[in-house]
N, C-alpha and C positions, 0 to 999 in steps of 0.2 A: 071863488070858492064859496058855496051857499052855506050859510050858517044853519038852515033849517033842519038839515040832517043830523046836526048836533045838538039840537035843542035838549033832548034828554040829559045831555051833560052839564046844562048850564046851571051855575050855582049863584045864587043872589050875594051882592057884595056884602050885606049886612051879616049874612051868615059866615062869610069868610072874615070879616072882621072880628066877629065873635069867637070863631075857631082858633085865630091867632093873637087873641086878646089885644086887639088893635096894632097887629104886626111888632108884637113885643119881642119874640126871640128870632134874631137874625141868624141863620145858620151858614150862610155863604153869599156869594155872588158870581155872576157869570156876564156874558154878552148880553144877556137880555135885561138883567135887573137883579134886585136882592131877593135871596129865598129865605123864607120865614117858616119856622116849625109851628104845626097847630095840631088841634084835635078836632076831628069831624065825624059826624055819624055816617058811617058807610054800612049800608044793609043791615041798619039798626043797631050797629054796634061803634061806639067810640074808638075811632081809629088815628093813629098819628100820621099826619100828611105833610107834605112839603109844598109850599105855596110860593109860586115864583111871581113875582109883581113886575110888570113891565116898567122900564124907566128908559125913555128914548134916548137919553144923554148917554147910555152905555153903549150906543151903536147899533142896535137891533131894534126892530118896530113892528108894525102891524102885519108886515108881511112875513116875517119869521113867526110872529105869534099864530097866524092863521095857518101856516105850514105844518108847525109842530102840532096843532090840534087835528089837522086833516090826516097827517101821517099815524099819528098815535092812537086815534080813535078807533081805528080799524085793525089794529095789530094787537094781538095778544101771545106774546112768548115770555118764557120764565126769565130770559136774560136781557128783555126789554123793560125798562122803567115803565110803570103802568100809568096811564091817563085816566083820573077820577072825575075831572070836571074842569070847567072854566067858567070865567066872569068877563062880559066885556060891556058892563054899565058905563056909561059916560067916558070919561077918559081913562077909566080904569081897564087894564089888559091883564089879566090874571089866569094863570094855568095852575091847577092842583094835581099833585102825583102822589103815588104811594111814597111813604117815607123810607129812606134807606138809613137805617139806624146808624151803621158804622162809617157812614160818610164817603168821600171820594177816595179813589186810589192813591192819588198823589199825596195825601196827607200821612200816608204809611210810608212812603219811599223817599221822601225828600229828607236829606241829611239833617237839616234844622227843623225837624218836623216839631209839632206840638208835643209835649211831654205826655198829653193824655193818650196819644196814638203810639201804641207800641209797634214795634216792626213785626211784619208777617214773616212766618217761617216759610222756608221753600216749599213746602207741600200747600201752605195756604195760597202763595203767589201762584203757584201752578194751576190751582182750582180757579182762581180769579182770572187768570189768562184763558183758560179753557171756556170759562162762562162767557167771557167777553167776546171771544171767537165765535162762540155758537150764536150769540146775539148779533154780531156783524154778518156773519154767514146767512142768517135768516133774512136780515135786510137786502143782502145782494142777491139772493136766489129764490127765497121762499115765501114772499109776501102775497103771491098769488098771480096766477096768469103768466103774462111775459113782463110784469112789472119787476122793477128793481129800485131799490133805493140807496143813493150814495150818501153817505152820512156827511162827508167833506169837513168834519171837526173832531175826528177821533182823536183823542188825547186822554191821559190819565186821569185828569180833573172831570172827564166826562163819562167815567166809569164809576158808578156808585156801587156800595156793598151794603146789602141788607144785615138784619140782626142774626140771620142763620150763615152769613158768609157767602151768600149767593151775590154774584156780580152782576150787573145790568148796565147796558149801553143806554146812555141818556142824552138830553140836549139835541134833539132833531130839528131845531130851528133853522139851521143853514143847509138841512138835507135837500136832496132833489130826488124827485119820482121820475124815473125813466122807463122806456119801454125796451126791452132785450130783442133782439132776433130782428129788427126793423132798421137797423142802422142808428139807432138811437141810445146806444150803451154810454156815450160821452156827452158831457154838456159843456158849453161855454159859460164860466162862471167868473164873476166878480168878488172881491173880499171874501174869498174862502179861508177857512181854517184859521190855525193858529201858527205863528213863527216858530220853527225848529221842527213841526210836526209834518209841513208840507213837502211834497216831493219836489225836487229840484226843476221837472218839466213843468210843472204849473207856471213858475216864474216866467219861462220861455214862451209858452204856448197860452196860457189863459185856460187850458182845457183840463177837466178832472174826469176820471173813470173810476171803476170800482178798485183799479189798482192803485189809485191815489189813496184811499182808504188802507189799502193793504201796506203801503209805505209807512202811514202814520202809525198803524197797529204795530209794525216793526219797531218802531221808535219807542213805543210804550213797552214792549217785550224788552227791549235793552234797559229801560229806565227799571223794570223790576229786577232784572239780573244784577244791575250795577247799583240799585239804591240810590239814584240821583236823578234828578229832573233835567231834560235836555235844557240846553242853553244856560243852566245854572253852573257856575263855577264853584267846585268844591275845594278843601283845604289842600288837597294834593295838586291843583292846577289844572285838572283834567274837565274839559268841558264836552259834555255828552251832545253828539250831533250825529246825523247819518254818516258823513264823513268820517268822523273821528273814531266811531266804534267799528266802521268797516276796515278802517287801518289797523286797528287793535286785533280785530279778529283775524285779518290776513297775515299778520304778524305773529299770531300766537301768543298774544300779551293779554288776553282777556282777564287771566288770573289777576292781573295788577289792578284791574278796576271793578272786579265783581265786589258786590256788597259783601263786607266781611263778617256781617252778622247771620248771613245764611250758609257759610262755608261748611257748617257742621251739619247741614240738613240736607244737601244734595248728593246724590250718587254722581260719579265723574260721567257716566253714560247718559244720566238724565241731564246733566247740564250741557254735555255735548250736543245732544238731540235739540234741546231748547235753543241754543246760541246758533246752531246751524240754520233752523227754521226762520230765527229772527234776522239772520244775515241775509238769506234769500229774500224776506220782505223788503230789504233795502237796495236790492239790485238796482242799478241806475236805468235799466232798460225795462220799462213797464211791462212789455209782453214776456218777459222772462221772470217775472215775479209770479209766485204761485197765486191761486185764487184763495178766497177764503175759506173755501170748503177743504182745500189741500191743507192750510195752515190750521184750521180746527182738527183735522185727522191727525194730523203729526203732533200736536200739543195733547190731544187725547191719549196717543201712544205713549208720550213722554210721562204723563200723569199715571197711567196704568203702569208703567215701567217703575216709576218712584214708589207707587203703592206696594209693588211686589217687594220691592227691596225692603221696605218698612216692615212687612210682614215677615220676611225672611230674616231680617237683622233688627229686631226692635230696639235692641240695647244701643246699638250704634247710631240710631237716629233720633234719641232722645234730646230734648233741647240743651241739656246741660252735659252731654258727654264730652265735647271737644273742649268746653270751658274749664275742665279738670286739666288740661295740658297746657292752657293758654297762659302765656308770659306778657304782662302789659308793658307797654312802650317805655314807662318811666324807669323800668329796671334795665331795659336795652339801651335808652338813650338819656342819660342823666341830665338834669339842668333844664330840660325843655318844658314848656308849658302843656303837660300831658296830662289827662284824666287819670286819676288815682282809683282803681276799683275798690270796693269795700270789703271783698272776700278774697282768701288767698285760694289758688287752685289747689285741687287735691295732689296733683301729680304734673307740676310744672316742668316742662322738657325742653332743652336745648336740642337741636336736631343738627347734625354734621353730616353732609352727603358728599361723597366724591362723584361729582357728575360726570367724570370720565370713566367711571368703573362699570363693568358689565355692558360695554358698548353703548346704546343709546339709553339702556334702562336707568342709569344713574341720572342723567338730565331729565327722564320721564318722572323718576321719583321725586327729584327735587321740586318739580313743577306740582305735583300732587301734595306734597307736604305744604307748600307755601299757599295752595288754595284752601286748605283745611284750617290752618294754625295762623297766627300772627307771623306774616311773610317775615319779619324782622328777627324772628326766633328760629329761622330755618337757614343755615349757612352752608354755602358752597366751599369745600375745602380747596378746590381749585384758586379761589380768590381770597378766601378769610382761613389764616392760619388759627387753629384751634387755641394755642396758648395765648395769643392776643385777645381773642374773643373772651375766653373764662378770666383772664386777667381783668379785662373791663368790667365784666359782669360781676365779679366778686368784690373788686373795688367799690363799685357803686352800692352793692348789697352792704358792703362793711360801713360805708358812709351813713346810708339810710338808717342802719341799725343804731349808729352813734346818735343818730337825730330822733330816736325812739320810735322808728317806723316798725310797728310789730309785724306788717304785711311782708317787709323784706325779711325778717327773721324766719317766718313760716317758709318762704319761698326757698330761702337758703337750705332749710333742713330738709324740704321735701323735694328738692331739684333733682332732676335725673336726667341722663344723657342718652342719646340715639345716635349711633355711628353706622353709616351705610357705606360699604366698601369690601374690599379684600382683607384678609387677616392683617395685610400691612397697614392698611388705613385704620383699623381697629386697634392695632399695636401702637400707631402713632399717637391716637387720643389717649390710650392707657398711659403710654410714657408722658405725656403732658401733664395728665391729672396726678401721676405720682410725683414729678418734678415740682408741681406747684406747692405741694405739701399744705393742701387746704384743711381747714379746722373742721369741715364736713365735706369731704370728697363726695362726689355724686356717683351713684352706680351707673353702670353703663351696659345698654343693651346694643347687640349687634346686629344689623341686617345684613344677611349673606349676599354679597355682590362680587363678580369677577372670579379669580381664580384663588384658591385656598381659602376655605371657608370653615377651617377646624374650631376656631373659637365660637362663633354662632352655633355650630352643631353640637359642640360639648356642652353647651348652655341651654340647649332646646330650641333654639331660633331657626333651625334648620340648616340644610348644607347646600342649597343652591339658589339661584337668582328667584326671589318672590316676585309676586305680581306687584305693578307700579299703579294699579288702579285704585280708586277711592276705598273700595270694599277691602282689598287687602291691606291698605294702609291703617284704616281703621280697626281690622281685627288685629293687626300688629300693636297698636296703640292699646288696644284692650289687654293684651298680654304684658304691655309695659306696666300698665295700671296695677295688674294683679301679680306682678313678678315679685321674686323673693330675692333679697340683697344677699351676695356671697362674697366672702373675701377670696382674693386670688394673689398668689404670690408674684412679685417682681422680682426681677433678676439684673443685677448690675454687671455688666460686661465690660472688663478692662483689657486693654491691648497695651502692653508696656514693652518697649524697646528703646536701645540706646541709638542716639543719633548716628547715621553711618559716617563713615569717614569720607566717602565720597557719595555724591547723588542725593536724592532725597526719598522720603519714605512716605510722603504724603499720600492719602488715598485718592485713588484714580476710580472715577465712575464709568464702568462700562454701559451701565442703564442709566440708573438714578439713584442718588444719595438718599438714605432714608431720612425723612424730616426730623426723626428723633435723634439723628446723629450729631454729637457736639464736637465743635471745632477742637482741634488738637489744642491741650494744654501744656505748653513746653516748660518744664521745669528742669532747670539746670540742663543737663545733657540728655535728659529721659523725656521722651514723648508718650503721653498718655492718651488713649481714646476712650471715652466713656459711651456706651449707649445702654438706656436704662429701658426696662420690661422687654424681656424676650420670654418664650415659653417653650422653645426647645433650640438646640443648636447641634449643627451636624460638623464633625471633623472627618474628612474623607481624603484619600489618597489616589484620586484618579482625575485625569484632567479632560478625558474624552467625554465625560459625563456633563460637563459645563455648558456646551452649547445646546445640547440637545433636552436637558432637563431644567435650563435655569428658570423658566416660568412655572414649573411645577412645585418648586420650594415652597413650602408653606410660609404664611405671613408671620408665624411666630419665630422665624429666623433661623438660617442655618450658617454654618461657619465651615469652609472647605480649604484645605491645603493640598492643591494639586502638585504634581510632580511635572518635570520636563517631558517624560516620555508619556505616551498614552497608557502604557501598561501601569497597573497601580502597585506600589508598596503596602505592606501592612503597617498598622498604627506604630508599633513599637521602632519601627524604621524611621519614622517621621519626628516623633516626639515622645517625651515621658508624661504620663498621665498621672496627677495626683488627685486625692480626694480628701475632704473633710467630712467624715461620717456623721459627725456630731455638732452641735452647734458651738460648744466650747471644747471641743476636741483639737488635736494636731493633725497635722498633714501626713497622709500615707499614701505610699506609692500604690497604684492600681495595676494589678498584674493582668496585662492584656494578651491574650493568647495570640500566637502568630497567624492563626486564620482570621483575626478580626481586621478589616481594612478600612472601617468606618465607625465612628461613634456617634451615638445620638443621646443629647442630654433633653429630657423631655419633661415637661411639667403638666401638661394635659393627661387626664387619665385615659383618654381614648383618642384615636387618631384614623382617618382614612377609612370612613365609613362603618363606624361603631368598633372597630377592631384596634387593639393596642399593637404596637409594631413587633412584638415579640411572640404574639400568638398566645395560646394558654400556657402559663407557666408550669413546670413540673413543680409539685407540692413539697416533694422532699427537698428539692434545691432550694426552693423558696425559705423553708425553715431552716436549712442548713446556713443560708447566707444572712438570716435573721432580717429579711425584707418583709415590709408591711405593705398594705395595700396601698396603691397609689392615690394621691389626693392633690388638690390644687393650691391649698392653703397651709400645708404643713410645714413649708419652708424646705422641703426636700426635692432634689431633681431625680428623675430615673435615668440611670447611665445604661444605655443598650448598644450592644455590639453587633455589625454585620458583617458577614463573611465576603460579601461583594460591596465593594464601594459605592457603586451607582445604586444599590438597594438603600444606601443610607441617604443618598442625595433625594430620593422620591419616596423615601420612608414607606417602601412597599416591598415586603420579603417574601418568597415562599416559605412554607413551613420548615422550620428546621434551619433557617439561614441567618437567624438573630437570636440573641440571648440576652437576657437581662443581668447586666453584670453588677450593678451596686445601687445604693440610695446615697445621695450626698448632699450636705448643706452648702458645700462650696466644691468647686472643680477647676483644676488648673492644668493647663498643656503648655509644656516647655519645648519649644521647638529646638531640634538638633541643628547645629551649625551646617549651613549650606543644604539643608533636607529640601528647601525650595525656594525658587527665586521671589515667588509672591505666593499669596493666598486669597481665593475669594471668600468673601464674608457675606452673610445675608441674615439682617436681624429684623424680624417682624416684615418680611417680604421684599425688602430693598436691598439690593446688592452692590457691593462695590469691590474694586480690586486693591488689595493691600500689597504692595512691594515690601520684602522682608530684607534687611541687612545681610550680605553674604558673609561679612566678616565676624559676625557676632552670634553666640549661641544662648543669649539672655531673653530672647524675644519670648513673651508670656501672654497666654490669653487667660483670664482668670474670670469665672462666673460665680458670684455670690449673692446671697439673699438680699433684698431691698425692700424689705416691708410687703405691704400688700395695697392692691387697688381693689375697687369694688366692682362686681360685676352683677348683672340681673340675670336670674335663670328663670325660665317660664314656670308658671305653676303646675304645668302637666308634665314637665319633664322629669323622667325618672332618674337621670343622672345626678339629681341633687341629693339622693340618697347615698351616694359615694363621696360627697363631698364633706367638709366640716371637720376634718381630723384635728385642725389647729383648735377650734372651738371646744373639743373635748377636754382640753386640758385648761380652760379657762375657769377662773372662779366666778360663779353665777353673780349678776348685779345684785339680787336680792339677798346676798349673804353678808350679814354684818361682819366687818373686819375684826370686832373685838372677839368674835367667836373663833377667829383664827390666831389669836395671840397666845 
């Protein structure tokens, strides 16, 4: 290589000494030597520069020095570091570059990074990757004629970021200039690259091609996505390598190793596109790996897609949005050496998802939530019972509060729950919260999944399976953040019977026992079965409807008393119905017309697509019965009669086939002796078969008010206007008690 053609770039050593104040400020090192910061006059203007000074003890020498000058002197590209000059006086071998103010990429993605380097957002990382891909693509395809440059040492520390956030490829000392189209697109090479970034083929063949750079770039892409450097072990024990990330990608476990600091920034499709092209870069077969031209285009599409999402949903991609929901690990795992954050989240949220609900949707939703939030605050109800989770969390909060932890106090007061599943799943969590009798019970938002979604629909969360993608989840979280708290009645279900003289009357599960089902409490010769938190109960006299409509029964629960024969009897032939119309009143017989063959006890104001089961009530009859509008928190059930038993089972009746019988604070069903051998019961979506003693007429099912649980209602939901009857009779908090004496 002739030095003459580069004479215009030569800088005297004394000038470089002056520019660096005799090499005062070291800003890094590499295979070539130490790098110093300086100020040099460039085109008559003082400019910060990076000065790389050869130290042959570092492994690279004159050959690499000349190669870098040769390759950079003829190239100008916004994503290649610019060569400003060089010095080769005596033993001094120095290269002067433009100064990249923000340093190298590796400093932003390493887990044990310098505190002065903040993590890059997902958008910033995408831009850096696109810039680097453009620079490398230029080396591979656009340096002029049939020439191509193989970098041979692509890694995150060789990607520099300037003050404007533009990324540039640097350190071309190991690069090779080849000629394409003439059988010379590969070179035999020794001492190439950096451990962890080199493709496996190189170690067996000693040959590098442009696809070798593609492999190395794929490693960089996964470093960016996972926030960890290759070959470096992190606290979770995972070591990033080509083999390990390929395995995690194939097993769909990327969410476990993605950098948690960027989970609140990327769209699910954005991450999918990014990880897909990164995975292709790491293909074991060079020929199948994409070219850098393809990689560049795919990353540009990913960046464009992400920018469109940010424009469309600006509030969802702000830096702090998901931090509002984040629960720190020291709340979830007490006693560990875990960093305690300084500020409490605005809306700390525990998420419970039935991964078996809605077909594969439950599992997909679980993955999305865990990718966005702290995965330890998202629970799969198939594996984690909510009562155990909540007891552990609230015990931890209580202990922390006793130790003066103000953050724990704030989290407890602001905690919210999300439950995703059918009405049965939602009822399970409602029952658990009710049973725990917490000092600050958290309000619950419901994601409609599976069959029976009356709870979420009544409170504005929708009535069919929502999207499981990132944007759908973020919009749901936004509604949780803005939602209003509302009280909802809980109802205690008591089944009382004498122990039979022969046989047993333990419940038999034709399908699955409800999780909130309490075990039998045997007191003397009486069995009592308690189920807390139901929102409607059905008593019906038809057996043929069971197999046909079992899965349509809503999650709020129904109770059916079938007969031996397929034809149905009316309610009065099966049982006596008693109600307690007032809180402190006595029991009264409810006169049920012989045409009524099923009864529904309903707490929700609407059902089955915005309709109440009895249709539009006759205003004259409403006033005559002294019935008030229905509310979810007033301590009263709506008693509705159906003329066909199967209408009660599916809560769907033609006009004129149902009637609103009464409102009651308590309801009691006293079964007649030998009215039926068994009854089917369903509370909050989970049915079981309950044998009845044939020699006893004291079997009773009683439903009574059991306080309230808190639900979240969406800000845009109109139904909240119909709620709040109980609040209308409360003394305002700002009224002094002395004024009422």
